[in-house]
PyMOL CGO cylinders between C-alpha atoms (Angstrom):
from pymol import cmd
from pymol.cgo import CYLINDER

trace = [
    CYLINDER, -52.32, -76.64, 52.45, -52.80, -73.13, 50.96, 0.3, 1, 1, 1, 1, 1, 1,
    CYLINDER, -52.80, -73.13, 50.96, -50.42, -71.75, 53.50, 0.3, 1, 1, 1, 1, 1, 1,
    CYLINDER, -50.42, -71.75, 53.50, -47.69, -74.55, 52.48, 0.3, 1, 1, 1, 1, 1, 1,
    CYLINDER, -47.69, -74.55, 52.48, -47.97, -73.52, 48.82, 0.3, 1, 1, 1, 1, 1, 1,
    CYLINDER, -47.97, -73.52, 48.82, -47.61, -69.82, 49.60, 0.3, 1, 1, 1, 1, 1, 1,
    CYLINDER, -47.61, -69.82, 49.60, -44.69, -70.43, 51.80, 0.3, 1, 1, 1, 1, 1, 1,
    CYLINDER, -44.69, -70.43, 51.80, -42.93, -72.41, 48.88, 0.3, 1, 1, 1, 1, 1, 1,
    CYLINDER, -42.93, -72.41, 48.88, -43.87, -69.41, 46.65, 0.3, 1, 1, 1, 1, 1, 1,
    CYLINDER, -43.87, -69.41, 46.65, -42.53, -66.93, 49.02, 0.3, 1, 1, 1, 1, 1, 1,
    CYLINDER, -42.53, -66.93, 49.02, -39.24, -69.00, 49.34, 0.3, 1, 1, 1, 1, 1, 1,
    CYLINDER, -39.24, -69.00, 49.34, -38.84, -69.42, 45.74, 0.3, 1, 1, 1, 1, 1, 1,
    CYLINDER, -38.84, -69.42, 45.74, -39.31, -65.67, 45.15, 0.3, 1, 1, 1, 1, 1, 1,
    CYLINDER, -39.31, -65.67, 45.15, -36.54, -64.84, 47.76, 0.3, 1, 1, 1, 1, 1, 1,
    CYLINDER, -36.54, -64.84, 47.76, -34.08, -67.24, 46.10, 0.3, 1, 1, 1, 1, 1, 1,
    CYLINDER, -34.08, -67.24, 46.10, -34.89, -65.85, 42.82, 0.3, 1, 1, 1, 1, 1, 1,
    CYLINDER, -34.89, -65.85, 42.82, -34.44, -62.30, 44.11, 0.3, 1, 1, 1, 1, 1, 1,
    CYLINDER, -34.44, -62.30, 44.11, -31.09, -63.38, 45.65, 0.3, 1, 1, 1, 1, 1, 1,
    CYLINDER, -31.09, -63.38, 45.65, -30.00, -64.81, 42.25, 0.3, 1, 1, 1, 1, 1, 1,
    CYLINDER, -30.00, -64.81, 42.25, -30.74, -61.60, 40.49, 0.3, 1, 1, 1, 1, 1, 1,
    CYLINDER, -30.74, -61.60, 40.49, -28.97, -59.48, 43.09, 0.3, 1, 1, 1, 1, 1, 1,
    CYLINDER, -28.97, -59.48, 43.09, -25.85, -61.80, 42.73, 0.3, 1, 1, 1, 1, 1, 1,
    CYLINDER, -25.85, -61.80, 42.73, -25.82, -61.19, 38.98, 0.3, 1, 1, 1, 1, 1, 1,
    CYLINDER, -25.82, -61.19, 38.98, -26.30, -57.41, 39.22, 0.3, 1, 1, 1, 1, 1, 1,
    CYLINDER, -26.30, -57.41, 39.22, -22.96, -55.58, 38.49, 0.3, 1, 1, 1, 1, 1, 1,
    CYLINDER, -22.96, -55.58, 38.49, -22.02, -52.88, 40.62, 0.3, 1, 1, 1, 1, 1, 1,
    CYLINDER, -22.02, -52.88, 40.62, -19.35, -50.74, 39.08, 0.3, 1, 1, 1, 1, 1, 1,
    CYLINDER, -19.35, -50.74, 39.08, -17.93, -49.42, 42.13, 0.3, 1, 1, 1, 1, 1, 1,
    CYLINDER, -17.93, -49.42, 42.13, -17.23, -52.83, 43.52, 0.3, 1, 1, 1, 1, 1, 1,
    CYLINDER, -17.23, -52.83, 43.52, -15.20, -53.74, 40.16, 0.3, 1, 1, 1, 1, 1, 1,
    CYLINDER, -15.20, -53.74, 40.16, -13.09, -50.48, 40.83, 0.3, 1, 1, 1, 1, 1, 1,
    CYLINDER, -13.09, -50.48, 40.83, -12.63, -51.29, 44.52, 0.3, 1, 1, 1, 1, 1, 1,
    CYLINDER, -12.63, -51.29, 44.52, -11.54, -54.79, 43.67, 0.3, 1, 1, 1, 1, 1, 1,
    CYLINDER, -11.54, -54.79, 43.67, -9.11, -53.48, 41.09, 0.3, 1, 1, 1, 1, 1, 1,
    CYLINDER, -9.11, -53.48, 41.09, -10.70, -55.32, 38.19, 0.3, 1, 1, 1, 1, 1, 1,
    CYLINDER, -10.70, -55.32, 38.19, -10.06, -52.63, 35.71, 0.3, 1, 1, 1, 1, 1, 1,
    CYLINDER, -10.06, -52.63, 35.71, -7.71, -52.53, 32.77, 0.3, 1, 1, 1, 1, 1, 1,
    CYLINDER, -7.71, -52.53, 32.77, -6.54, -49.93, 30.15, 0.3, 1, 1, 1, 1, 1, 1,
    CYLINDER, -6.54, -49.93, 30.15, -7.88, -50.98, 26.74, 0.3, 1, 1, 1, 1, 1, 1,
    CYLINDER, -7.88, -50.98, 26.74, -6.51, -49.13, 23.69, 0.3, 1, 1, 1, 1, 1, 1,
    CYLINDER, -6.51, -49.13, 23.69, -6.83, -48.98, 19.73, 0.3, 1, 1, 1, 1, 1, 1,
    CYLINDER, -6.83, -48.98, 19.73, -4.18, -47.60, 17.51, 0.3, 1, 1, 1, 1, 1, 1,
    CYLINDER, -4.18, -47.60, 17.51, -4.87, -46.03, 14.03, 0.3, 1, 1, 1, 1, 1, 1,
    CYLINDER, -4.87, -46.03, 14.03, -2.31, -44.79, 11.49, 0.3, 1, 1, 1, 1, 1, 1,
    CYLINDER, -2.31, -44.79, 11.49, -3.34, -42.60, 8.70, 0.3, 1, 1, 1, 1, 1, 1,
    CYLINDER, -3.34, -42.60, 8.70, -2.79, -39.38, 6.90, 0.3, 1, 1, 1, 1, 1, 1,
    CYLINDER, -2.79, -39.38, 6.90, -3.70, -36.09, 8.71, 0.3, 1, 1, 1, 1, 1, 1,
    CYLINDER, -3.70, -36.09, 8.71, -4.37, -36.03, 12.31, 0.3, 1, 1, 1, 1, 1, 1,
    CYLINDER, -4.37, -36.03, 12.31, -8.22, -35.49, 12.52, 0.3, 1, 1, 1, 1, 1, 1,
    CYLINDER, -8.22, -35.49, 12.52, -9.17, -38.70, 10.80, 0.3, 1, 1, 1, 1, 1, 1,
    CYLINDER, -9.17, -38.70, 10.80, -7.00, -41.13, 12.86, 0.3, 1, 1, 1, 1, 1, 1,
    CYLINDER, -7.00, -41.13, 12.86, -8.17, -39.47, 15.99, 0.3, 1, 1, 1, 1, 1, 1,
    CYLINDER, -8.17, -39.47, 15.99, -11.81, -39.84, 15.23, 0.3, 1, 1, 1, 1, 1, 1,
    CYLINDER, -11.81, -39.84, 15.23, -11.22, -43.44, 13.97, 0.3, 1, 1, 1, 1, 1, 1,
    CYLINDER, -11.22, -43.44, 13.97, -9.19, -44.47, 16.93, 0.3, 1, 1, 1, 1, 1, 1,
    CYLINDER, -9.19, -44.47, 16.93, -12.16, -43.39, 19.24, 0.3, 1, 1, 1, 1, 1, 1,
    CYLINDER, -12.16, -43.39, 19.24, -14.85, -44.93, 17.30, 0.3, 1, 1, 1, 1, 1, 1,
    CYLINDER, -14.85, -44.93, 17.30, -12.94, -48.16, 16.90, 0.3, 1, 1, 1, 1, 1, 1,
    CYLINDER, -12.94, -48.16, 16.90, -12.02, -48.29, 20.58, 0.3, 1, 1, 1, 1, 1, 1,
    CYLINDER, -12.02, -48.29, 20.58, -15.88, -48.11, 21.28, 0.3, 1, 1, 1, 1, 1, 1,
    CYLINDER, -15.88, -48.11, 21.28, -16.45, -50.97, 19.21, 0.3, 1, 1, 1, 1, 1, 1,
    CYLINDER, -16.45, -50.97, 19.21, -13.58, -52.93, 20.46, 0.3, 1, 1, 1, 1, 1, 1,
    CYLINDER, -13.58, -52.93, 20.46, -14.39, -52.80, 24.16, 0.3, 1, 1, 1, 1, 1, 1,
    CYLINDER, -14.39, -52.80, 24.16, -17.47, -55.07, 24.13, 0.3, 1, 1, 1, 1, 1, 1,
    CYLINDER, -17.47, -55.07, 24.13, -15.73, -57.60, 21.89, 0.3, 1, 1, 1, 1, 1, 1,
    CYLINDER, -15.73, -57.60, 21.89, -12.82, -57.64, 24.21, 0.3, 1, 1, 1, 1, 1, 1,
    CYLINDER, -12.82, -57.64, 24.21, -14.86, -58.16, 27.20, 0.3, 1, 1, 1, 1, 1, 1,
    CYLINDER, -14.86, -58.16, 27.20, -16.79, -60.97, 25.49, 0.3, 1, 1, 1, 1, 1, 1,
    CYLINDER, -16.79, -60.97, 25.49, -13.68, -62.69, 24.27, 0.3, 1, 1, 1, 1, 1, 1,
    CYLINDER, -13.68, -62.69, 24.27, -12.15, -62.55, 27.64, 0.3, 1, 1, 1, 1, 1, 1,
    CYLINDER, -12.15, -62.55, 27.64, -15.28, -63.72, 29.67, 0.3, 1, 1, 1, 1, 1, 1,
    CYLINDER, -15.28, -63.72, 29.67, -15.90, -60.55, 31.44, 0.3, 1, 1, 1, 1, 1, 1,
    CYLINDER, -15.90, -60.55, 31.44, -19.48, -59.78, 32.26, 0.3, 1, 1, 1, 1, 1, 1,
    CYLINDER, -19.48, -59.78, 32.26, -20.68, -56.31, 33.04, 0.3, 1, 1, 1, 1, 1, 1,
    CYLINDER, -20.68, -56.31, 33.04, -17.70, -54.51, 31.64, 0.3, 1, 1, 1, 1, 1, 1,
    CYLINDER, -17.70, -54.51, 31.64, -18.26, -50.68, 31.68, 0.3, 1, 1, 1, 1, 1, 1,
    CYLINDER, -18.26, -50.68, 31.68, -16.13, -47.86, 30.76, 0.3, 1, 1, 1, 1, 1, 1,
    CYLINDER, -16.13, -47.86, 30.76, -14.63, -45.92, 33.78, 0.3, 1, 1, 1, 1, 1, 1,
    CYLINDER, -14.63, -45.92, 33.78, -13.23, -42.46, 33.23, 0.3, 1, 1, 1, 1, 1, 1,
    CYLINDER, -13.23, -42.46, 33.23, -12.42, -40.29, 30.14, 0.3, 1, 1, 1, 1, 1, 1,
    CYLINDER, -12.42, -40.29, 30.14, -11.31, -41.46, 26.78, 0.3, 1, 1, 1, 1, 1, 1,
    CYLINDER, -11.31, -41.46, 26.78, -7.80, -40.39, 26.07, 0.3, 1, 1, 1, 1, 1, 1,
    CYLINDER, -7.80, -40.39, 26.07, -6.12, -39.94, 22.75, 0.3, 1, 1, 1, 1, 1, 1,
    CYLINDER, -6.12, -39.94, 22.75, -2.56, -39.46, 22.05, 0.3, 1, 1, 1, 1, 1, 1,
    CYLINDER, -2.56, -39.46, 22.05, -1.19, -38.79, 18.54, 0.3, 1, 1, 1, 1, 1, 1,
    CYLINDER, -1.19, -38.79, 18.54, 2.49, -38.93, 17.42, 0.3, 1, 1, 1, 1, 1, 1,
    CYLINDER, 2.49, -38.93, 17.42, 3.85, -37.78, 14.01, 0.3, 1, 1, 1, 1, 1, 1,
    CYLINDER, 3.85, -37.78, 14.01, 4.83, -40.95, 12.06, 0.3, 1, 1, 1, 1, 1, 1,
    CYLINDER, 4.83, -40.95, 12.06, 5.76, -39.55, 8.82, 0.3, 1, 1, 1, 1, 1, 1,
    CYLINDER, 5.76, -39.55, 8.82, 6.37, -35.99, 7.62, 0.3, 1, 1, 1, 1, 1, 1,
    CYLINDER, 6.37, -35.99, 7.62, 6.82, -35.53, 3.87, 0.3, 1, 1, 1, 1, 1, 1,
    CYLINDER, 6.82, -35.53, 3.87, 6.23, -31.81, 3.72, 0.3, 1, 1, 1, 1, 1, 1,
    CYLINDER, 6.23, -31.81, 3.72, 3.11, -31.98, 1.52, 0.3, 1, 1, 1, 1, 1, 1,
    CYLINDER, 3.11, -31.98, 1.52, 1.48, -34.55, 3.50, 0.3, 1, 1, 1, 1, 1, 1,
    CYLINDER, 1.48, -34.55, 3.50, 2.06, -36.06, 7.10, 0.3, 1, 1, 1, 1, 1, 1,
    CYLINDER, 2.06, -36.06, 7.10, 1.18, -39.53, 8.55, 0.3, 1, 1, 1, 1, 1, 1,
    CYLINDER, 1.18, -39.53, 8.55, 0.05, -39.68, 12.31, 0.3, 1, 1, 1, 1, 1, 1,
    CYLINDER, 0.05, -39.68, 12.31, -0.27, -42.67, 14.69, 0.3, 1, 1, 1, 1, 1, 1,
    CYLINDER, -0.27, -42.67, 14.69, -3.18, -41.94, 17.09, 0.3, 1, 1, 1, 1, 1, 1,
    CYLINDER, -3.18, -41.94, 17.09, -3.90, -44.18, 20.05, 0.3, 1, 1, 1, 1, 1, 1,
    CYLINDER, -3.90, -44.18, 20.05, -7.33, -44.01, 22.06, 0.3, 1, 1, 1, 1, 1, 1,
    CYLINDER, -7.33, -44.01, 22.06, -7.41, -45.54, 25.44, 0.3, 1, 1, 1, 1, 1, 1,
    CYLINDER, -7.41, -45.54, 25.44, -9.97, -45.94, 28.09, 0.3, 1, 1, 1, 1, 1, 1,
    CYLINDER, -9.97, -45.94, 28.09, -10.07, -47.73, 31.57, 0.3, 1, 1, 1, 1, 1, 1,
    CYLINDER, -10.07, -47.73, 31.57, -12.61, -50.51, 31.44, 0.3, 1, 1, 1, 1, 1, 1,
    CYLINDER, -12.61, -50.51, 31.44, -13.79, -52.17, 34.61, 0.3, 1, 1, 1, 1, 1, 1,
    CYLINDER, -13.79, -52.17, 34.61, -15.24, -55.75, 34.85, 0.3, 1, 1, 1, 1, 1, 1,
    CYLINDER, -15.24, -55.75, 34.85, -16.48, -58.77, 36.68, 0.3, 1, 1, 1, 1, 1, 1,
    CYLINDER, -16.48, -58.77, 36.68, -15.20, -62.24, 35.88, 0.3, 1, 1, 1, 1, 1, 1,
]
cmd.load_cgo(trace, "trace")
């Protein structure tokens, strides 16, 4: 009787381990299967330093929300964050810039 119980416990432990292994996200698998997207955030403001910093910060806040909204689990950033800025308005004594921060995000559905 004791051997039967320990066999059931061992089988249960193996099944639980298999479930945990299935839920574990391997970032390289997402990249290999092409499950990556470029996510971006755009900010327009005066000066260039402020919009650059804001775009980076707000992109970091947006990625988890974007992943949750789309039902992606295990979303992680892959590669460097890129920021590009373009002059939107130049009046002489002040200028307005549009800065866009982008980053590649890989995920599992």
